[in-house]
PDB file of N, CA, C and O in Angstrom:
ATOM      1  N   MET A   1       4.162  37.554 -29.339  1.00  0.00           N
ATOM      2  CA  MET A   1       5.333  36.721 -29.190  1.00  0.00           C
ATOM      3  C   MET A   1       5.483  36.238 -27.747  1.00  0.00           C
ATOM      4  O   MET A   1       5.878  35.096 -27.510  1.00  0.00           O
ATOM      5  N   ALA A   2       5.172  37.094 -26.798  1.00  0.00           N
ATOM      6  CA  ALA A   2       5.273  36.699 -25.392  1.00  0.00           C
ATOM      7  C   ALA A   2       4.254  35.619 -25.051  1.00  0.00           C
ATOM      8  O   ALA A   2       4.531  34.731 -24.245  1.00  0.00           O
ATOM      9  N   SER A   3       3.069  35.695 -25.668  1.00  0.00           N
ATOM     10  CA  SER A   3       2.051  34.683 -25.363  1.00  0.00           C
ATOM     11  C   SER A   3       2.473  33.309 -25.889  1.00  0.00           C
ATOM     12  O   SER A   3       2.104  32.291 -25.303  1.00  0.00           O
ATOM     13  N   GLY A   4       3.227  33.264 -26.965  1.00  0.00           N
ATOM     14  CA  GLY A   4       3.733  32.001 -27.493  1.00  0.00           C
ATOM     15  C   GLY A   4       4.720  31.352 -26.537  1.00  0.00           C
ATOM     16  O   GLY A   4       4.709  30.135 -26.356  1.00  0.00           O
ATOM     17  N   LYS A   5       5.583  32.174 -25.919  1.00  0.00           N
ATOM     18  CA  LYS A   5       6.544  31.648 -24.949  1.00  0.00           C
ATOM     19  C   LYS A   5       5.827  31.139 -23.704  1.00  0.00           C
ATOM     20  O   LYS A   5       6.179  30.096 -23.152  1.00  0.00           O
ATOM     21  N   VAL A   6       4.816  31.892 -23.271  1.00  0.00           N
ATOM     22  CA  VAL A   6       4.057  31.484 -22.084  1.00  0.00           C
ATOM     23  C   VAL A   6       3.335  30.164 -22.359  1.00  0.00           C
ATOM     24  O   VAL A   6       3.314  29.275 -21.508  1.00  0.00           O
ATOM     25  N   THR A   7       2.750  30.044 -23.537  1.00  0.00           N
ATOM     26  CA  THR A   7       2.060  28.813 -23.906  1.00  0.00           C
ATOM     27  C   THR A   7       3.039  27.645 -23.962  1.00  0.00           C
ATOM     28  O   THR A   7       2.730  26.551 -23.490  1.00  0.00           O
ATOM     29  N   TYR A   8       4.198  27.870 -24.527  1.00  0.00           N
ATOM     30  CA  TYR A   8       5.218  26.834 -24.621  1.00  0.00           C
ATOM     31  C   TYR A   8       5.664  26.387 -23.230  1.00  0.00           C
ATOM     32  O   TYR A   8       5.767  25.189 -22.967  1.00  0.00           O
ATOM     33  N   ILE A   9       5.927  27.338 -22.346  1.00  0.00           N
ATOM     34  CA  ILE A   9       6.371  27.011 -20.986  1.00  0.00           C
ATOM     35  C   ILE A   9       5.267  26.271 -20.229  1.00  0.00           C
ATOM     36  O   ILE A   9       5.542  25.307 -19.514  1.00  0.00           O
ATOM     37  N   ALA A  10       4.023  26.721 -20.386  1.00  0.00           N
ATOM     38  CA  ALA A  10       2.903  26.055 -19.718  1.00  0.00           C
ATOM     39  C   ALA A  10       2.760  24.620 -20.218  1.00  0.00           C
ATOM     40  O   ALA A  10       2.529  23.708 -19.425  1.00  0.00           O
ATOM     41  N   PHE A  11       2.896  24.417 -21.519  1.00  0.00           N
ATOM     42  CA  PHE A  11       2.814  23.076 -22.090  1.00  0.00           C
ATOM     43  C   PHE A  11       3.953  22.202 -21.574  1.00  0.00           C
ATOM     44  O   PHE A  11       3.739  21.036 -21.245  1.00  0.00           O
ATOM     45  N   LEU A  12       5.147  22.753 -21.502  1.00  0.00           N
ATOM     46  CA  LEU A  12       6.306  22.010 -21.026  1.00  0.00           C
ATOM     47  C   LEU A  12       6.127  21.592 -19.566  1.00  0.00           C
ATOM     48  O   LEU A  12       6.421  20.451 -19.207  1.00  0.00           O
ATOM     49  N   VAL A  13       5.653  22.498 -18.733  1.00  0.00           N
ATOM     50  CA  VAL A  13       5.417  22.179 -17.321  1.00  0.00           C
ATOM     51  C   VAL A  13       4.348  21.095 -17.195  1.00  0.00           C
ATOM     52  O   VAL A  13       4.498  20.161 -16.407  1.00  0.00           O
ATOM     53  N   MET A  14       3.280  21.218 -17.965  1.00  0.00           N
ATOM     54  CA  MET A  14       2.211  20.231 -17.922  1.00  0.00           C
ATOM     55  C   MET A  14       2.732  18.858 -18.374  1.00  0.00           C
ATOM     56  O   MET A  14       2.367  17.840 -17.786  1.00  0.00           O
ATOM     57  N   PHE A  15       3.560  18.820 -19.386  1.00  0.00           N
ATOM     58  CA  PHE A  15       4.142  17.575 -19.872  1.00  0.00           C
ATOM     59  C   PHE A  15       5.000  16.915 -18.792  1.00  0.00           C
ATOM     60  O   PHE A  15       4.928  15.701 -18.599  1.00  0.00           O
ATOM     61  N   ILE A  16       5.798  17.696 -18.098  1.00  0.00           N
ATOM     62  CA  ILE A  16       6.657  17.166 -17.035  1.00  0.00           C
ATOM     63  C   ILE A  16       5.815  16.595 -15.898  1.00  0.00           C
ATOM     64  O   ILE A  16       6.128  15.531 -15.364  1.00  0.00           O
ATOM     65  N   VAL A  17       4.753  17.297 -15.530  1.00  0.00           N
ATOM     66  CA  VAL A  17       3.876  16.827 -14.452  1.00  0.00           C
ATOM     67  C   VAL A  17       3.212  15.511 -14.840  1.00  0.00           C
ATOM     68  O   VAL A  17       3.164  14.583 -14.032  1.00  0.00           O
ATOM     69  N   VAL A  18       2.707  15.420 -16.050  1.00  0.00           N
ATOM     70  CA  VAL A  18       2.042  14.194 -16.506  1.00  0.00           C
ATOM     71  C   VAL A  18       3.032  13.037 -16.544  1.00  0.00           C
ATOM     72  O   VAL A  18       2.698  11.933 -16.114  1.00  0.00           O
ATOM     73  N   CYS A  19       4.225  13.261 -17.042  1.00  0.00           N
ATOM     74  CA  CYS A  19       5.226  12.194 -17.116  1.00  0.00           C
ATOM     75  C   CYS A  19       5.633  11.711 -15.730  1.00  0.00           C
ATOM     76  O   CYS A  19       5.783  10.507 -15.521  1.00  0.00           O
ATOM     77  N   SER A  20       5.813  12.614 -14.790  1.00  0.00           N
ATOM     78  CA  SER A  20       6.202  12.199 -13.446  1.00  0.00           C
ATOM     79  C   SER A  20       5.071  11.447 -12.764  1.00  0.00           C
ATOM     80  O   SER A  20       5.324  10.530 -11.982  1.00  0.00           O
ATOM     81  N   ASP A  21       3.832  11.817 -13.046  1.00  0.00           N
ATOM     82  CA  ASP A  21       2.694  11.116 -12.461  1.00  0.00           C
ATOM     83  C   ASP A  21       2.591   9.704 -13.020  1.00  0.00           C
ATOM     84  O   ASP A  21       2.304   8.768 -12.272  1.00  0.00           O
ATOM     85  N   ILE A  22       2.815   9.533 -14.298  1.00  0.00           N
ATOM     86  CA  ILE A  22       2.757   8.203 -14.914  1.00  0.00           C
ATOM     87  C   ILE A  22       3.853   7.309 -14.352  1.00  0.00           C
ATOM     88  O   ILE A  22       3.607   6.134 -14.084  1.00  0.00           O
ATOM     89  N   SER A  23       5.052   7.838 -14.171  1.00  0.00           N
ATOM     90  CA  SER A  23       6.135   7.012 -13.646  1.00  0.00           C
ATOM     91  C   SER A  23       5.875   6.613 -12.201  1.00  0.00           C
ATOM     92  O   SER A  23       6.271   5.522 -11.789  1.00  0.00           O
ATOM     93  N   SER A  24       5.217   7.473 -11.419  1.00  0.00           N
ATOM     94  CA  SER A  24       4.910   7.098 -10.037  1.00  0.00           C
ATOM     95  C   SER A  24       3.867   5.995  -9.997  1.00  0.00           C
ATOM     96  O   SER A  24       3.906   5.146  -9.106  1.00  0.00           O
ATOM     97  N   ILE A  25       2.938   5.989 -10.940  1.00  0.00           N
ATOM     98  CA  ILE A  25       1.933   4.925 -11.003  1.00  0.00           C
ATOM     99  C   ILE A  25       2.594   3.609 -11.393  1.00  0.00           C
ATOM    100  O   ILE A  25       2.293   2.570 -10.805  1.00  0.00           O
ATOM    101  N   VAL A  26       3.477   3.636 -12.362  1.00  0.00           N
ATOM    102  CA  VAL A  26       4.165   2.423 -12.799  1.00  0.00           C
ATOM    103  C   VAL A  26       5.025   1.880 -11.667  1.00  0.00           C
ATOM    104  O   VAL A  26       5.022   0.673 -11.423  1.00  0.00           O
ATOM    105  N   ASN A  27       5.760   2.739 -10.970  1.00  0.00           N
ATOM    106  CA  ASN A  27       6.619   2.298  -9.883  1.00  0.00           C
ATOM    107  C   ASN A  27       5.818   1.801  -8.694  1.00  0.00           C
ATOM    108  O   ASN A  27       6.266   0.902  -7.982  1.00  0.00           O
ATOM    109  N   ALA A  28       4.645   2.367  -8.466  1.00  0.00           N
ATOM    110  CA  ALA A  28       3.816   1.948  -7.340  1.00  0.00           C
ATOM    111  C   ALA A  28       3.297   0.538  -7.536  1.00  0.00           C
ATOM    112  O   ALA A  28       3.055  -0.165  -6.555  1.00  0.00           O
ATOM    113  N   GLN A  29       3.121   0.105  -8.768  1.00  0.00           N
ATOM    114  CA  GLN A  29       2.597  -1.217  -9.041  1.00  0.00           C
ATOM    115  C   GLN A  29       3.693  -2.268  -9.171  1.00  0.00           C
ATOM    116  O   GLN A  29       3.394  -3.456  -9.298  1.00  0.00           O
ATOM    117  N   ALA A  30       4.931  -1.859  -9.141  1.00  0.00           N
ATOM    118  CA  ALA A  30       6.032  -2.802  -9.286  1.00  0.00           C
ATOM    119  C   ALA A  30       6.228  -3.575  -7.984  1.00  0.00           C
ATOM    120  O   ALA A  30       6.027  -3.033  -6.897  1.00  0.00           O
ATOM    121  N   ILE A  31       6.617  -4.829  -8.096  1.00  0.00           N
ATOM    122  CA  ILE A  31       6.902  -5.653  -6.927  1.00  0.00           C
ATOM    123  C   ILE A  31       8.223  -5.199  -6.326  1.00  0.00           C
ATOM    124  O   ILE A  31       9.207  -4.998  -7.037  1.00  0.00           O
ATOM    125  N   LYS A  32       8.232  -5.041  -5.006  1.00  0.00           N
ATOM    126  CA  LYS A  32       9.457  -4.668  -4.307  1.00  0.00           C
ATOM    127  C   LYS A  32      10.062  -5.932  -3.715  1.00  0.00           C
ATOM    128  O   LYS A  32       9.447  -6.607  -2.890  1.00  0.00           O
ATOM    129  N   CYS A  33      11.252  -6.232  -4.142  1.00  0.00           N
ATOM    130  CA  CYS A  33      11.924  -7.430  -3.669  1.00  0.00           C
ATOM    131  C   CYS A  33      12.307  -7.278  -2.198  1.00  0.00           C
ATOM    132  O   CYS A  33      12.644  -6.182  -1.749  1.00  0.00           O
ATOM    133  N   CYS A  34      12.255  -8.375  -1.457  1.00  0.00           N
ATOM    134  CA  CYS A  34      12.595  -8.423  -0.029  1.00  0.00           C
ATOM    135  C   CYS A  34      11.660  -7.570   0.822  1.00  0.00           C
ATOM    136  O   CYS A  34      12.050  -7.117   1.898  1.00  0.00           O
ATOM    137  N   HIS A  35      10.440  -7.348   0.358  1.00  0.00           N
ATOM    138  CA  HIS A  35       9.461  -6.540   1.087  1.00  0.00           C
ATOM    139  C   HIS A  35       8.089  -7.197   1.010  1.00  0.00           C
ATOM    140  O   HIS A  35       7.857  -8.134   0.246  1.00  0.00           O
ATOM    141  N   ASP A  36       7.185  -6.660   1.839  1.00  0.00           N
ATOM    142  CA  ASP A  36       5.784  -7.053   1.771  1.00  0.00           C
ATOM    143  C   ASP A  36       5.111  -6.233   0.684  1.00  0.00           C
ATOM    144  O   ASP A  36       5.306  -5.020   0.614  1.00  0.00           O
ATOM    145  N   ASN A  37       4.330  -6.875  -0.157  1.00  0.00           N
ATOM    146  CA  ASN A  37       3.661  -6.214  -1.273  1.00  0.00           C
ATOM    147  C   ASN A  37       2.165  -6.471  -1.208  1.00  0.00           C
ATOM    148  O   ASN A  37       1.728  -7.612  -1.056  1.00  0.00           O
ATOM    149  N   ALA A  38       1.385  -5.410  -1.324  1.00  0.00           N
ATOM    150  CA  ALA A  38      -0.067  -5.546  -1.395  1.00  0.00           C
ATOM    151  C   ALA A  38      -0.425  -5.847  -2.846  1.00  0.00           C
ATOM    152  O   ALA A  38      -0.272  -4.990  -3.717  1.00  0.00           O
ATOM    153  N   ILE A  39      -0.897  -7.047  -3.103  1.00  0.00           N
ATOM    154  CA  ILE A  39      -1.208  -7.446  -4.483  1.00  0.00           C
ATOM    155  C   ILE A  39      -2.678  -7.797  -4.646  1.00  0.00           C
ATOM    156  O   ILE A  39      -3.070  -8.423  -5.630  1.00  0.00           O
ATOM    157  N   GLY A  40      -3.482  -7.395  -3.687  1.00  0.00           N
ATOM    158  CA  GLY A  40      -4.887  -7.784  -3.713  1.00  0.00           C
ATOM    159  C   GLY A  40      -5.056  -9.009  -2.843  1.00  0.00           C
ATOM    160  O   GLY A  40      -4.566  -9.037  -1.714  1.00  0.00           O
ATOM    161  N   SER A  41      -5.733 -10.009  -3.340  1.00  0.00           N
ATOM    162  CA  SER A  41      -5.952 -11.227  -2.568  1.00  0.00           C
ATOM    163  C   SER A  41      -4.655 -12.019  -2.455  1.00  0.00           C
ATOM    164  O   SER A  41      -4.035 -12.365  -3.461  1.00  0.00           O
ATOM    165  N   CYS A  42      -4.255 -12.299  -1.219  1.00  0.00           N
ATOM    166  CA  CYS A  42      -3.067 -13.125  -0.985  1.00  0.00           C
ATOM    167  C   CYS A  42      -3.262 -13.857   0.338  1.00  0.00           C
ATOM    168  O   CYS A  42      -2.577 -13.576   1.321  1.00  0.00           O
ATOM    169  N   LEU A  43      -4.197 -14.791   0.352  1.00  0.00           N
ATOM    170  CA  LEU A  43      -4.510 -15.544   1.563  1.00  0.00           C
ATOM    171  C   LEU A  43      -3.469 -16.631   1.783  1.00  0.00           C
ATOM    172  O   LEU A  43      -3.078 -17.329   0.847  1.00  0.00           O
ATOM    173  N   THR A  44      -3.024 -16.767   3.026  1.00  0.00           N
ATOM    174  CA  THR A  44      -1.941 -17.704   3.331  1.00  0.00           C
ATOM    175  C   THR A  44      -2.305 -19.150   3.024  1.00  0.00           C
ATOM    176  O   THR A  44      -1.424 -19.929   2.660  1.00  0.00           O
ATOM    177  N   GLY A  45      -3.556 -19.532   3.157  1.00  0.00           N
ATOM    178  CA  GLY A  45      -3.956 -20.914   2.907  1.00  0.00           C
ATOM    179  C   GLY A  45      -4.355 -21.210   1.472  1.00  0.00           C
ATOM    180  O   GLY A  45      -4.714 -22.344   1.153  1.00  0.00           O
ATOM    181  N   SER A  46      -4.299 -20.219   0.611  1.00  0.00           N
ATOM    182  CA  SER A  46      -4.743 -20.393  -0.770  1.00  0.00           C
ATOM    183  C   SER A  46      -3.566 -20.767  -1.672  1.00  0.00           C
ATOM    184  O   SER A  46      -2.612 -20.002  -1.817  1.00  0.00           O
ATOM    185  N   ALA A  47      -3.649 -21.940  -2.268  1.00  0.00           N
ATOM    186  CA  ALA A  47      -2.568 -22.395  -3.153  1.00  0.00           C
ATOM    187  C   ALA A  47      -2.424 -21.480  -4.366  1.00  0.00           C
ATOM    188  O   ALA A  47      -1.306 -21.190  -4.792  1.00  0.00           O
ATOM    189  N   SER A  48      -3.544 -21.022  -4.925  1.00  0.00           N
ATOM    190  CA  SER A  48      -3.463 -20.174  -6.122  1.00  0.00           C
ATOM    191  C   SER A  48      -2.887 -18.797  -5.786  1.00  0.00           C
ATOM    192  O   SER A  48      -2.129 -18.240  -6.580  1.00  0.00           O
ATOM    193  N   ASP A  49      -3.237 -18.237  -4.616  1.00  0.00           N
ATOM    194  CA  ASP A  49      -2.671 -16.942  -4.219  1.00  0.00           C
ATOM    195  C   ASP A  49      -1.178 -17.069  -3.955  1.00  0.00           C
ATOM    196  O   ASP A  49      -0.400 -16.204  -4.358  1.00  0.00           O
ATOM    197  N   ASN A  50      -0.770 -18.152  -3.274  1.00  0.00           N
ATOM    198  CA  ASN A  50       0.656 -18.369  -3.016  1.00  0.00           C
ATOM    199  C   ASN A  50       1.427 -18.569  -4.314  1.00  0.00           C
ATOM    200  O   ASN A  50       2.554 -18.091  -4.445  1.00  0.00           O
ATOM    201  N   GLU A  51       0.836 -19.263  -5.264  1.00  0.00           N
ATOM    202  CA  GLU A  51       1.498 -19.476  -6.557  1.00  0.00           C
ATOM    203  C   GLU A  51       1.661 -18.150  -7.308  1.00  0.00           C
ATOM    204  O   GLU A  51       2.707 -17.889  -7.901  1.00  0.00           O
ATOM    205  N   ARG A  52       0.609 -17.312  -7.276  1.00  0.00           N
ATOM    206  CA  ARG A  52       0.686 -16.005  -7.942  1.00  0.00           C
ATOM    207  C   ARG A  52       1.760 -15.138  -7.293  1.00  0.00           C
ATOM    208  O   ARG A  52       2.541 -14.492  -7.991  1.00  0.00           O
ATOM    209  N   CYS A  53       1.803 -15.119  -5.957  1.00  0.00           N
ATOM    210  CA  CYS A  53       2.821 -14.355  -5.232  1.00  0.00           C
ATOM    211  C   CYS A  53       4.214 -14.870  -5.580  1.00  0.00           C
ATOM    212  O   CYS A  53       5.120 -14.081  -5.846  1.00  0.00           O
ATOM    213  N   ASN A  54       4.385 -16.178  -5.579  1.00  0.00           N
ATOM    214  CA  ASN A  54       5.674 -16.779  -5.898  1.00  0.00           C
ATOM    215  C   ASN A  54       6.126 -16.412  -7.311  1.00  0.00           C
ATOM    216  O   ASN A  54       7.303 -16.131  -7.534  1.00  0.00           O
ATOM    217  N   ASN A  55       5.199 -16.415  -8.257  1.00  0.00           N
ATOM    218  CA  ASN A  55       5.532 -16.057  -9.640  1.00  0.00           C
ATOM    219  C   ASN A  55       5.901 -14.586  -9.760  1.00  0.00           C
ATOM    220  O   ASN A  55       6.845 -14.246 -10.473  1.00  0.00           O
ATOM    221  N   LEU A  56       5.170 -13.705  -9.072  1.00  0.00           N
ATOM    222  CA  LEU A  56       5.488 -12.277  -9.121  1.00  0.00           C
ATOM    223  C   LEU A  56       6.871 -12.008  -8.538  1.00  0.00           C
ATOM    224  O   LEU A  56       7.635 -11.208  -9.078  1.00  0.00           O
ATOM    225  N   CYS A  57       7.184 -12.674  -7.443  1.00  0.00           N
ATOM    226  CA  CYS A  57       8.485 -12.467  -6.798  1.00  0.00           C
ATOM    227  C   CYS A  57       9.614 -13.165  -7.549  1.00  0.00           C
ATOM    228  O   CYS A  57      10.786 -12.902  -7.279  1.00  0.00           O
ATOM    229  N   GLY A  58       9.283 -14.038  -8.472  1.00  0.00           N
ATOM    230  CA  GLY A  58      10.303 -14.722  -9.260  1.00  0.00           C
ATOM    231  C   GLY A  58      11.078 -13.783 -10.166  1.00  0.00           C
ATOM    232  O   GLY A  58      12.131 -14.152 -10.685  1.00  0.00           O
ATOM    233  N   ASN A  59      10.568 -12.570 -10.364  1.00  0.00           N
ATOM    234  CA  ASN A  59      11.269 -11.580 -11.185  1.00  0.00           C
ATOM    235  C   ASN A  59      12.341 -10.838 -10.406  1.00  0.00           C
ATOM    236  O   ASN A  59      13.100 -10.066 -10.991  1.00  0.00           O
ATOM    237  N   CYS A  60      12.419 -11.056  -9.100  1.00  0.00           N
ATOM    238  CA  CYS A  60      13.440 -10.397  -8.281  1.00  0.00           C
ATOM    239  C   CYS A  60      14.812 -10.991  -8.603  1.00  0.00           C
ATOM    240  O   CYS A  60      14.904 -12.148  -9.012  1.00  0.00           O
ATOM    241  N   PRO A  61      15.873 -10.209  -8.422  1.00  0.00           N
ATOM    242  CA  PRO A  61      17.219 -10.718  -8.721  1.00  0.00           C
ATOM    243  C   PRO A  61      17.591 -11.966  -7.911  1.00  0.00           C
ATOM    244  O   PRO A  61      18.347 -12.813  -8.387  1.00  0.00           O
ATOM    245  N   GLN A  62      17.059 -12.077  -6.687  1.00  0.00           N
ATOM    246  CA  GLN A  62      17.399 -13.225  -5.842  1.00  0.00           C
ATOM    247  C   GLN A  62      16.762 -14.514  -6.349  1.00  0.00           C
ATOM    248  O   GLN A  62      17.269 -15.600  -6.069  1.00  0.00           O
ATOM    249  N   ARG A  63      15.660 -14.414  -7.091  1.00  0.00           N
ATOM    250  CA  ARG A  63      14.940 -15.552  -7.667  1.00  0.00           C
ATOM    251  C   ARG A  63      14.562 -16.610  -6.619  1.00  0.00           C
ATOM    252  O   ARG A  63      14.594 -17.809  -6.895  1.00  0.00           O
ATOM    253  N   LYS A  64      14.203 -16.144  -5.410  1.00  0.00           N
ATOM    254  CA  LYS A  64      13.804 -17.077  -4.358  1.00  0.00           C
ATOM    255  C   LYS A  64      12.296 -17.187  -4.236  1.00  0.00           C
ATOM    256  O   LYS A  64      11.798 -17.970  -3.428  1.00  0.00           O
ATOM    257  N   GLY A  65      11.561 -16.416  -5.024  1.00  0.00           N
ATOM    258  CA  GLY A  65      10.107 -16.484  -4.985  1.00  0.00           C
ATOM    259  C   GLY A  65       9.527 -15.739  -3.807  1.00  0.00           C
ATOM    260  O   GLY A  65      10.179 -14.883  -3.209  1.00  0.00           O
ATOM    261  N   GLY A  66       8.295 -16.074  -3.482  1.00  0.00           N
ATOM    262  CA  GLY A  66       7.621 -15.405  -2.381  1.00  0.00           C
ATOM    263  C   GLY A  66       6.459 -16.228  -1.877  1.00  0.00           C
ATOM    264  O   GLY A  66       6.118 -17.266  -2.444  1.00  0.00           O
ATOM    265  N   LYS A  67       5.853 -15.750  -0.797  1.00  0.00           N
ATOM    266  CA  LYS A  67       4.712 -16.443  -0.209  1.00  0.00           C
ATOM    267  C   LYS A  67       3.790 -15.426   0.436  1.00  0.00           C
ATOM    268  O   LYS A  67       4.219 -14.350   0.851  1.00  0.00           O
ATOM    269  N   CYS A  68       2.509 -15.785   0.516  1.00  0.00           N
ATOM    270  CA  CYS A  68       1.532 -14.937   1.187  1.00  0.00           C
ATOM    271  C   CYS A  68       1.776 -15.008   2.682  1.00  0.00           C
ATOM    272  O   CYS A  68       2.124 -16.058   3.221  1.00  0.00           O
ATOM    273  N   LYS A  69       1.588 -13.874   3.345  1.00  0.00           N
ATOM    274  CA  LYS A  69       1.811 -13.853   4.777  1.00  0.00           C
ATOM    275  C   LYS A  69       0.839 -12.887   5.428  1.00  0.00           C
ATOM    276  O   LYS A  69       0.423 -11.904   4.815  1.00  0.00           O
ATOM    277  N   LEU A  70       0.480 -13.172   6.675  1.00  0.00           N
ATOM    278  CA  LEU A  70      -0.416 -12.342   7.467  1.00  0.00           C
ATOM    279  C   LEU A  70       0.442 -11.408   8.309  1.00  0.00           C
ATOM    280  O   LEU A  70       1.320 -11.866   9.040  1.00  0.00           O
ATOM    281  N   VAL A  71       0.197 -10.102   8.214  1.00  0.00           N
ATOM    282  CA  VAL A  71       0.969  -9.121   8.978  1.00  0.00           C
ATOM    283  C   VAL A  71       0.068  -8.452  10.011  1.00  0.00           C
ATOM    284  O   VAL A  71      -1.142  -8.678  10.036  1.00  0.00           O
ATOM    285  N   ASP A  72       0.674  -7.625  10.863  1.00  0.00           N
ATOM    286  CA  ASP A  72      -0.074  -6.909  11.892  1.00  0.00           C
ATOM    287  C   ASP A  72      -1.250  -6.171  11.282  1.00  0.00           C
ATOM    288  O   ASP A  72      -1.147  -5.620  10.186  1.00  0.00           O
ATOM    289  N   GLY A  73      -2.346  -6.162  11.980  1.00  0.00           N
ATOM    290  CA  GLY A  73      -3.538  -5.496  11.482  1.00  0.00           C
ATOM    291  C   GLY A  73      -4.430  -6.420  10.669  1.00  0.00           C
ATOM    292  O   GLY A  73      -5.472  -5.997  10.169  1.00  0.00           O
ATOM    293  N   GLY A  74      -4.027  -7.687  10.534  1.00  0.00           N
ATOM    294  CA  GLY A  74      -4.848  -8.645   9.812  1.00  0.00           C
ATOM    295  C   GLY A  74      -4.770  -8.549   8.298  1.00  0.00           C
ATOM    296  O   GLY A  74      -5.602  -9.122   7.595  1.00  0.00           O
ATOM    297  N   ARG A  75      -3.772  -7.824   7.789  1.00  0.00           N
ATOM    298  CA  ARG A  75      -3.618  -7.704   6.337  1.00  0.00           C
ATOM    299  C   ARG A  75      -2.842  -8.896   5.798  1.00  0.00           C
ATOM    300  O   ARG A  75      -1.917  -9.392   6.440  1.00  0.00           O
ATOM    301  N   HIS A  76      -3.226  -9.343   4.625  1.00  0.00           N
ATOM    302  CA  HIS A  76      -2.511 -10.406   3.922  1.00  0.00           C
ATOM    303  C   HIS A  76      -1.686  -9.754   2.823  1.00  0.00           C
ATOM    304  O   HIS A  76      -2.216  -8.984   2.022  1.00  0.00           O
ATOM    305  N   VAL A  77      -0.393 -10.054   2.779  1.00  0.00           N
ATOM    306  CA  VAL A  77       0.508  -9.464   1.790  1.00  0.00           C
ATOM    307  C   VAL A  77       1.334 -10.564   1.129  1.00  0.00           C
ATOM    308  O   VAL A  77       1.417 -11.690   1.619  1.00  0.00           O
ATOM    309  N   CYS A  78       1.929 -10.207   0.026  1.00  0.00           N
ATOM    310  CA  CYS A  78       2.857 -11.096  -0.673  1.00  0.00           C
ATOM    311  C   CYS A  78       4.267 -10.687  -0.258  1.00  0.00           C
ATOM    312  O   CYS A  78       4.693  -9.563  -0.522  1.00  0.00           O
ATOM    313  N   HIS A  79       4.989 -11.593   0.389  1.00  0.00           N
ATOM    314  CA  HIS A  79       6.349 -11.286   0.836  1.00  0.00           C
ATOM    315  C   HIS A  79       7.350 -11.950  -0.097  1.00  0.00           C
ATOM    316  O   HIS A  79       7.374 -13.172  -0.243  1.00  0.00           O
ATOM    317  N   CYS A  80       8.174 -11.120  -0.724  1.00  0.00           N
ATOM    318  CA  CYS A  80       9.225 -11.634  -1.604  1.00  0.00           C
ATOM    319  C   CYS A  80      10.447 -11.982  -0.760  1.00  0.00           C
ATOM    320  O   CYS A  80      10.962 -11.142  -0.022  1.00  0.00           O
ATOM    321  N   LEU A  81      10.898 -13.208  -0.875  1.00  0.00           N
ATOM    322  CA  LEU A  81      12.008 -13.702  -0.065  1.00  0.00           C
ATOM    323  C   LEU A  81      13.339 -13.157  -0.560  1.00  0.00           C
ATOM    324  O   LEU A  81      13.506 -12.846  -1.740  1.00  0.00           O
ATOM    325  N   CYS A  82      14.280 -13.048   0.372  1.00  0.00           N
ATOM    326  CA  CYS A  82      15.632 -12.560   0.039  1.00  0.00           C
ATOM    327  C   CYS A  82      16.623 -13.699   0.069  1.00  0.00           C
ATOM    328  O   CYS A  82      17.810 -13.492  -0.183  1.00  0.00           O
TER     329      CYS A  82
END
């Protein structure tokens, strides 16, 4: 009987860990409004990259879109406007 409780508790802990890990992955991929977002390719001179960034940021409550921008360190990011 004790082994059944231990198995149940172990399964419950494992379930909680897996669920929290999945939610962190989903949240990590979500666009953050009013912030710089790493979305892969987002070159400032590329019309298609700017359009993709603008569309992704269009889901923000402000609905102002976004644009590719070059930040310190030479990284290109998608910046959602506020």
